C-alpha positions, 0 to 999 in steps of 0.5 A: 772827206767831202767826196766820201760823204757824197759817195756814202749817201744811199744810191749815189754810187748806184746812180753813177754806175748806171750813168757810166754807159751814157745819158739816161732820162730821169725815168730810165735812170729810176728804172735802172736803179729799180727800188729808188723812189722819185723823191730820193732820185730827185734829191740825189740828182740835185746833190750830184749836179751841185757837185758837178758830177752829173749834168742834165743834157738834151738826151738826159742825165750824164756823168761830167768829166769830173765823174768820169775821172772817178769811175776808175777809182770806183772800179778799183774799190769794187775789185778790192772788195771782191778780192777780199770777199773771195779770200775771206779776208774782209776786214772786221771793224774795230770793236 
């Protein structure tokens, strides 16, 4: 549940997604995330670094080995969501 709490925070999945291709500086990551404020990005980076999902390296922020193992799971969730959307089968929340 802790992992889902972390991933469910606004911008976290986007940050992980943007770092998938390699390290980015803070400014480059902010530009890649478009509408994220510097304060929110800083908060999310502290969160992700604290949970060993992102590390600050000489060439910028990068995904850790732990986060790299998470990427295939994120891609599977994205594929599932896309297939539900294409089929019109998006599950409805319980009323």
